[in-house]
TORKOLZA-771166 format. One record per residue (C-alpha): residue number from 1; z, x, y. Coordinates in nm, 3 decimals, padded with zeros to 5 digits. Layout:
BEGIN
REC   nr        w        u        v
REC  NUM        Z        X        Y
...
END
This chain:
BEGIN
REC   nr        w        u        v
REC    1   05.513   01.113   02.890
REC    2   05.284   00.839   02.760
REC    3   04.979   01.045   02.860
REC    4   05.114   01.343   02.664
REC    5   05.149   01.133   02.348
REC    6   04.799   00.993   02.391
REC    7   04.664   01.349   02.425
REC    8   04.792   01.442   02.080
REC    9   04.498   01.523   01.846
REC   10   04.520   01.196   01.652
REC   11   04.687   00.982   01.915
REC   12   05.047   00.872   01.976
REC   13   05.297   00.848   01.693
REC   14   05.674   00.818   01.653
REC   15   05.846   00.989   01.362
REC   16   06.220   00.985   01.284
REC   17   06.372   01.154   00.978
REC   18   06.034   01.202   00.811
REC   19   05.954   00.833   00.857
REC   20   05.660   00.734   01.075
REC   21   05.765   00.431   01.279
REC   22   05.455   00.406   01.495
REC   23   05.111   00.563   01.481
REC   24   04.788   00.470   01.655
REC   25   04.487   00.691   01.610
REC   26   04.301   00.752   01.936
REC   27   04.027   01.011   01.927
REC   28   03.781   01.133   02.186
REC   29   03.443   00.977   02.116
REC   30   03.179   01.245   02.079
REC   31   02.824   01.198   02.192
REC   32   02.504   01.289   02.015
REC   33   02.498   01.651   02.130
REC   34   02.851   01.712   02.002
REC   35   02.867   01.546   01.661
REC   36   02.499   01.542   01.572
REC   37   02.270   01.249   01.499
REC   38   01.928   01.136   01.612
REC   39   01.749   01.085   01.941
REC   40   01.440   00.866   01.953
REC   41   01.219   00.780   02.250
REC   42   00.989   00.478   02.263
REC   43   00.708   00.399   02.502
REC   44   00.696   00.033   02.607
REC   45   00.364  -00.146   02.650
REC   46   00.404  -00.347   02.972
REC   47   00.033  -00.406   03.032
REC   48   00.073  -00.782   02.988
REC   49   00.389  -00.804   03.198
REC   50   00.379  -00.874   03.570
REC   51   00.513  -00.600   03.796
REC   52   00.798  -00.819   03.920
REC   53   00.914  -00.882   03.563
REC   54   00.887  -00.529   03.422
REC   55   01.247  -00.431   03.500
REC   56   01.386  -00.745   03.338
REC   57   01.158  -00.694   03.037
REC   58   01.294  -00.341   02.988
REC   59   01.651  -00.467   03.024
REC   60   01.583  -00.733   02.763
REC   61   01.424  -00.475   02.533
REC   62   01.726  -00.248   02.575
REC   63   01.964  -00.533   02.489
REC   64   01.778  -00.635   02.173
REC   65   01.760  -00.279   02.040
REC   66   02.126  -00.212   02.119
REC   67   02.224  -00.525   01.924
REC   68   02.022  -00.405   01.627
REC   69   02.179  -00.060   01.628
REC   70   02.530  -00.202   01.660
REC   71   02.466  -00.435   01.366
REC   72   02.325  -00.143   01.167
REC   73   02.664   00.028   01.199
REC   74   02.590   00.320   01.432
REC   75   02.903   00.410   01.630
REC   76   02.870   00.429   02.009
REC   77   02.488   00.421   02.038
REC   78   02.336   00.498   02.375
REC   79   02.027   00.306   02.488
REC   80   01.876   00.424   02.816
REC   81   01.572   00.319   03.016
REC   82   01.374   00.598   03.183
REC   83   01.051   00.638   03.377
REC   84   00.832   00.935   03.279
REC   85   00.529   00.980   03.501
REC   86   00.504   00.606   03.557
REC   87   00.549   00.529   03.188
REC   88   00.850   00.315   03.098
REC   89   01.043   00.460   02.808
REC   90   01.346   00.360   02.608
REC   91   01.562   00.647   02.482
REC   92   01.794   00.571   02.190
REC   93   02.070   00.812   02.089
REC   94   02.251   00.748   01.760
REC   95   02.550   00.980   01.709
REC   96   02.651   01.046   01.350
REC   97   02.355   00.859   01.200
REC   98   02.268   00.983   00.850
REC   99   01.956   00.792   00.746
REC  100   01.738   00.844   01.053
REC  101   01.422   00.694   00.905
REC  102   01.601   00.375   00.805
REC  103   01.747   00.337   01.154
REC  104   01.408   00.399   01.315
REC  105   01.246   00.141   01.089
REC  106   01.508  -00.115   01.189
REC  107   01.474  -00.044   01.562
REC  108   01.098  -00.064   01.584
REC  109   01.024  -00.386   01.401
REC  110   00.938  -00.680   01.622
REC  111   01.087  -00.949   01.393
REC  112   00.862  -01.230   01.519
REC  113   00.954  -01.533   01.312
REC  114   00.733  -01.841   01.290
REC  115   00.674  -02.133   01.055
REC  116   00.327  -02.242   00.946
REC  117   00.199  -02.553   00.770
REC  118  -00.092  -02.593   00.535
REC  119  -00.426  -02.659   00.698
REC  120  -00.631  -02.969   00.621
REC  121  -00.866  -02.778   00.388
REC  122  -00.563  -02.616   00.220
REC  123  -00.721  -02.271   00.259
REC  124  -00.474  -02.118   00.503
REC  125  -00.167  -02.181   00.714
REC  126  -00.169  -02.290   01.077
REC  127   00.101  -02.197   01.323
REC  128   00.349  -02.458   01.441
REC  129   00.558  -02.460   01.758
REC  130   00.869  -02.360   01.558
REC  131   00.929  -01.989   01.622
REC  132   01.207  -01.733   01.660
REC  133   01.274  -01.868   02.009
REC  134   01.423  -02.177   01.846
REC  135   01.638  -01.961   01.620
REC  136   02.021  -01.960   01.634
REC  137   02.156  -01.734   01.359
REC  138   02.091  -01.587   01.015
REC  139   02.327  -01.505   00.729
REC  140   02.270  -01.340   00.391
REC  141   02.374  -01.558   00.095
REC  142   02.284  -01.578  -00.273
REC  143   02.108  -01.845  -00.475
REC  144   02.222  -01.978  -00.814
REC  145   02.061  -01.688  -00.998
REC  146   02.231  -01.430  -00.777
REC  147   01.922  -01.334  -00.576
REC  148   01.975  -01.268  -00.204
REC  149   01.843  -01.521   00.043
REC  150   01.885  -01.580   00.415
REC  151   02.036  -01.898   00.549
REC  152   01.896  -01.975   00.894
REC  153   02.008  -02.219   01.157
REC  154   01.813  -02.344   01.457
REC  155   01.932  -02.453   01.798
REC  156   01.920  -02.819   01.900
REC  157   01.556  -02.804   02.008
REC  158   01.458  -02.608   01.698
REC  159   01.640  -02.856   01.474
REC  160   01.424  -03.140   01.609
REC  161   01.105  -02.940   01.553
REC  162   01.214  -02.840   01.202
REC  163   01.289  -03.203   01.112
REC  164   00.948  -03.320   01.236
REC  165   00.762  -03.042   01.056
REC  166   00.937  -03.100   00.722
REC  167   00.886  -03.476   00.754
REC  168   00.509  -03.445   00.775
REC  169   00.489  -03.177   00.506
REC  170   00.688  -03.338   00.224
REC  171   00.539  -03.221  -00.105
REC  172   00.355  -02.937   00.066
REC  173   00.441  -02.569   00.116
REC  174   00.587  -02.456   00.446
REC  175   00.516  -02.089   00.509
REC  176   00.762  -01.854   00.678
REC  177   00.600  -01.558   00.849
REC  178   00.767  -01.249   00.989
REC  179   00.552  -01.020   01.204
REC  180   00.240  -01.205   01.076
REC  181   00.339  -01.119   00.718
REC  182   00.407  -01.401   00.468
REC  183   00.771  -01.384   00.357
REC  184   00.806  -01.711   00.170
REC  185   00.625  -02.042   00.123
REC  186   00.867  -02.288  -00.038
REC  187   00.766  -02.649  -00.103
REC  188   00.925  -02.916   00.114
REC  189   01.092  -03.168  -00.114
REC  190   01.228  -03.392   00.159
REC  191   01.274  -03.417   00.533
REC  192   01.537  -03.164   00.645
REC  193   01.775  -03.267   00.920
REC  194   02.049  -03.067   01.086
REC  195   01.843  -02.760   01.170
REC  196   01.924  -02.552   00.861
REC  197   01.690  -02.377   00.621
REC  198   01.663  -02.091   00.372
REC  199   01.432  -01.790   00.362
REC  200   01.365  -01.669   00.008
REC  201   01.141  -01.389  -00.103
REC  202   01.101  -01.077  -00.311
REC  203   01.360  -00.862  -00.137
REC  204   01.686  -00.696  -00.242
REC  205   02.024  -00.721  -00.069
REC  206   01.953  -00.421   00.157
REC  207   01.625  -00.568   00.280
REC  208   01.788  -00.909   00.326
REC  209   02.061  -00.760   00.544
REC  210   01.809  -00.575   00.761
REC  211   01.602  -00.890   00.801
REC  212   01.913  -01.085   00.906
REC  213   01.996  -00.815   01.159
REC  214   01.648  -00.832   01.310
REC  215   01.654  -01.209   01.330
REC  216   02.001  -01.224   01.486
REC  217   01.910  -00.960   01.743
REC  218   01.590  -01.138   01.834
REC  219   01.230  -01.034   01.866
REC  220   01.132  -00.742   02.085
REC  221   01.005  -00.880   02.417
REC  222   00.737  -00.610   02.448
REC  223   00.559  -00.384   02.195
REC  224   00.698  -00.033   02.160
REC  225   00.565   00.291   02.018
REC  226   00.773   00.591   01.911
REC  227   00.675   00.900   02.111
REC  228   00.960   01.137   02.027
REC  229   01.203   01.191   01.743
REC  230   01.465   01.464   01.743
REC  231   01.757   01.538   01.515
REC  232   02.068   01.722   01.633
REC  233   02.271   01.897   01.366
REC  234   02.650   01.875   01.360
REC  235   02.674   02.255   01.340
REC  236   02.501   02.287   01.677
REC  237   02.737   02.025   01.818
REC  238   03.050   02.203   01.695
REC  239   02.930   02.534   01.834
REC  240   02.856   02.373   02.170
REC  241   03.204   02.222   02.182
REC  242   03.366   02.554   02.092
REC  243   03.180   02.747   02.363
REC  244   03.251   02.476   02.620
REC  245   03.623   02.482   02.542
REC  246   03.629   02.861   02.575
REC  247   03.447   02.841   02.907
REC  248   03.682   02.570   03.033
REC  249   03.998   02.757   02.932
REC  250   03.870   03.080   03.087
REC  251   03.780   02.901   03.411
REC  252   04.119   02.732   03.433
REC  253   04.303   03.062   03.372
REC  254   04.101   03.247   03.636
REC  255   04.154   02.972   03.894
REC  256   04.527   02.950   03.816
REC  257   04.581   03.326   03.844
REC  258   04.394   03.335   04.175
REC  259   04.598   03.045   04.316
REC  260   04.928   03.204   04.213
REC  261   04.837   03.545   04.358
REC  262   04.701   03.406   04.684
REC  263   04.935   03.113   04.749
REC  264   05.241   03.230   04.550
REC  265   05.490   02.942   04.530
REC  266   05.226   02.686   04.624
REC  267   04.994   02.837   04.363
REC  268   05.254   02.786   04.092
REC  269   05.293   02.421   04.192
REC  270   04.916   02.387   04.197
REC  271   04.895   02.518   03.840
REC  272   05.157   02.265   03.731
REC  273   04.952   01.996   03.902
REC  274   04.644   02.122   03.718
REC  275   04.820   02.081   03.383
REC  276   04.911   01.724   03.481
REC  277   04.552   01.665   03.583
REC  278   04.413   01.780   03.247
REC  279   04.668   01.571   03.054
REC  280   04.581   01.258   03.253
REC  281   04.208   01.319   03.219
REC  282   04.222   01.356   02.840
REC  283   04.443   01.046   02.812
REC  284   04.211   00.834   03.028
REC  285   03.899   00.954   02.844
REC  286   04.062   00.840   02.519
REC  287   04.192   00.509   02.653
REC  288   03.868   00.411   02.828
REC  289   03.664   00.510   02.523
REC  290   03.437   00.738   02.728
REC  291   03.182   00.908   02.503
REC  292   03.201   01.280   02.577
REC  293   02.878   01.477   02.587
REC  294   02.792   01.827   02.702
REC  295   02.724   01.676   03.044
REC  296   03.068   01.514   03.039
REC  297   03.235   01.846   02.957
REC  298   03.045   02.006   03.246
REC  299   03.167   01.727   03.475
REC  300   03.526   01.787   03.358
REC  301   03.507   02.159   03.430
REC  302   03.350   02.096   03.771
REC  303   03.616   01.838   03.858
REC  304   03.886   02.099   03.784
REC  305   03.736   02.318   04.055
REC  306   03.720   02.024   04.294
REC  307   04.086   01.946   04.225
REC  308   04.176   02.305   04.315
REC  309   03.964   02.274   04.629
REC  310   04.179   01.980   04.737
REC  311   04.491   02.190   04.687
REC  312   04.341   02.475   04.890
REC  313   04.274   02.246   05.187
REC  314   04.630   02.114   05.177
REC  315   04.790   02.455   05.131
REC  316   04.599   02.607   05.422
REC  317   04.721   02.326   05.646
REC  318   05.080   02.381   05.529
REC  319   05.058   02.754   05.600
REC  320   04.906   02.684   05.941
REC  321   05.199   02.458   06.029
REC  322   05.446   02.723   05.910
REC  323   05.276   02.984   06.127
REC  324   05.327   02.748   06.423
REC  325   05.699   02.763   06.354
REC  326   05.748   02.419   06.198
REC  327   06.018   02.357   05.937
REC  328   05.922   02.358   05.572
REC  329   05.973   01.982   05.542
REC  330   05.760   01.911   05.850
REC  331   05.492   02.160   05.747
REC  332   05.452   02.005   05.405
REC  333   05.437   01.651   05.544
REC  334   05.186   01.743   05.814
REC  335   04.985   01.961   05.575
REC  336   04.913   01.674   05.338
REC  337   04.862   01.428   05.623
REC  338   04.621   01.637   05.830
REC  339   04.420   01.761   05.532
REC  340   04.356   01.406   05.412
REC  341   04.063   01.329   05.641
REC  342   03.862   01.631   05.522
REC  343   03.954   01.569   05.160
REC  344   03.863   01.201   05.187
REC  345   03.521   01.264   05.337
REC  346   03.422   01.534   05.089
REC  347   03.533   01.328   04.789
REC  348   03.361   01.014   04.913
REC  349   03.036   01.211   04.934
REC  350   03.093   01.342   04.580
REC  351   03.158   00.990   04.451
REC  352   02.836   00.866   04.614
REC  353   02.644   01.147   04.444
REC  354   02.808   01.061   04.111
REC  355   02.706   00.696   04.157
REC  356   02.345   00.796   04.228
REC  357   02.338   01.022   03.922
REC  358   02.474   00.737   03.710
REC  359   02.207   00.492   03.827
REC  360   01.941   00.755   03.752
REC  361   02.026   00.707   03.385
REC  362   01.960   00.948   03.102
REC  363   02.194   01.214   02.969
REC  364   02.320   01.281   03.324
REC  365   02.527   00.963   03.307
REC  366   02.803   01.131   03.106
REC  367   02.834   01.398   03.373
REC  368   02.850   01.136   03.650
REC  369   03.116   00.923   03.478
REC  370   03.350   01.214   03.404
REC  371   03.297   01.364   03.750
REC  372   03.387   01.035   03.922
REC  373   03.693   00.991   03.702
REC  374   03.793   01.354   03.765
REC  375   03.770   01.312   04.142
REC  376   03.994   01.005   04.129
REC  377   04.250   01.167   03.899
REC  378   04.244   01.486   04.108
REC  379   04.334   01.295   04.426
REC  380   04.613   01.110   04.245
REC  381   04.749   01.433   04.100
REC  382   04.749   01.615   04.435
REC  383   04.890   01.338   04.653
REC  384   05.111   01.188   04.383
REC  385   05.219   01.484   04.172
REC  386   05.180   01.807   04.366
REC  387   05.309   01.659   04.693
REC  388   05.613   01.506   04.522
REC  389   05.702   01.832   04.347
REC  390   05.675   02.041   04.665
REC  391   05.874   01.795   04.876
REC  392   06.143   01.782   04.607
REC  393   06.178   02.160   04.569
REC  394   06.185   02.257   04.937
REC  395   06.506   02.060   04.977
REC  396   06.674   02.356   04.813
REC  397   06.733   02.666   05.022
REC  398   06.609   02.902   04.752
REC  399   06.255   02.770   04.792
REC  400   06.250   02.780   05.172
REC  401   06.119   03.132   05.212
REC  402   05.811   03.217   05.416
REC  403   05.706   03.494   05.181
REC  404   05.693   03.245   04.895
REC  405   05.435   03.053   05.095
REC  406   05.236   03.370   05.169
REC  407   05.331   03.345   05.539
REC  408   05.497   03.630   05.727
REC  409   05.830   03.512   05.868
REC  410   05.796   03.730   06.180
REC  411   05.467   03.558   06.267
REC  412   05.623   03.213   06.228
REC  413   05.921   03.308   06.445
REC  414   05.700   03.464   06.713
REC  415   05.513   03.136   06.759
REC  416   05.818   02.940   06.856
REC  417   06.065   02.945   06.573
REC  418   06.162   02.653   06.358
REC  419   06.119   02.308   06.502
END
């Protein structure tokens, strides 16, 4: 019953006498290809990275970019690492994003922060050992005149460096550089202890927020270059969803009709089990927050067929036992028991394949996740739901008819009668 309420379009709710007592909105999260958005691919320059460290560098790059996108406000972004002809790429999918150029600008900046002190000839600034690696956090605040500024805080090591640098530069400017561009060069009035400072400059609130996001996420560990940009319209996504739903409904109806015609009573029970399966799948997709893509929908439709395949294996075993003259209770028990080994082996192989597809990364991951979940739910539905329903109904005489199981009674009796 709980799964049914979760499957409601906007989630579970309780309403009595026109008064809503409980409501929790739970929606299926749609991926890029369903709700529209942007897909960007970056090529990573790993020429200066040792081979043994390339995988960790890509993982670090993926983490930094994902933090930036999350802070930017993109819902359910997908950041994937791929290998195209030996070239390491990072694919970023941003569902529902509206300002694509702004998001791309935020993703690609390296945000290398460093502090520089005035040289002896006072002609330029020299780098110090205080950099973004010593950085702890950044927060947008406002000065007395209402202009945005960025409060920064260093870690313990950075605090010591900052104190030493300000101590020897009292009365002199201390330059703050971001990506080798001068942001601000305030004068140091006194030694600063505690590891706190302020970045000021000619930027508005929007630019200040983006700068804080970049600093909090960290600098990119390796240089990247955009090699692909693609926008997906919401209209295309809605049309894809509509066609997929039609295909899924048609497939379920065809399979259900075939099962009922061929297996009769067992086919009806199988259809009931299929309804339970779909309800549980939708509920779990919502609860686990699985982002549905076109690949995920394909995995759901395929898992429906695999669930029916499990029923077919069980039903054939039940009919075989009935033909041998066993009682209905014994036939059902033995049917589920003896079909298990074949069902187990085939589903284990499918789960291994799903795991391999998931590790391969890319858009195939959605297919792999839903397929694996579908296999698990299908087994639970068959051996928990379908088996329980059949065993409960055959206790009544009205359901103990060989013709209802698509087995000729004369054949069953000729092989030894009931046992």
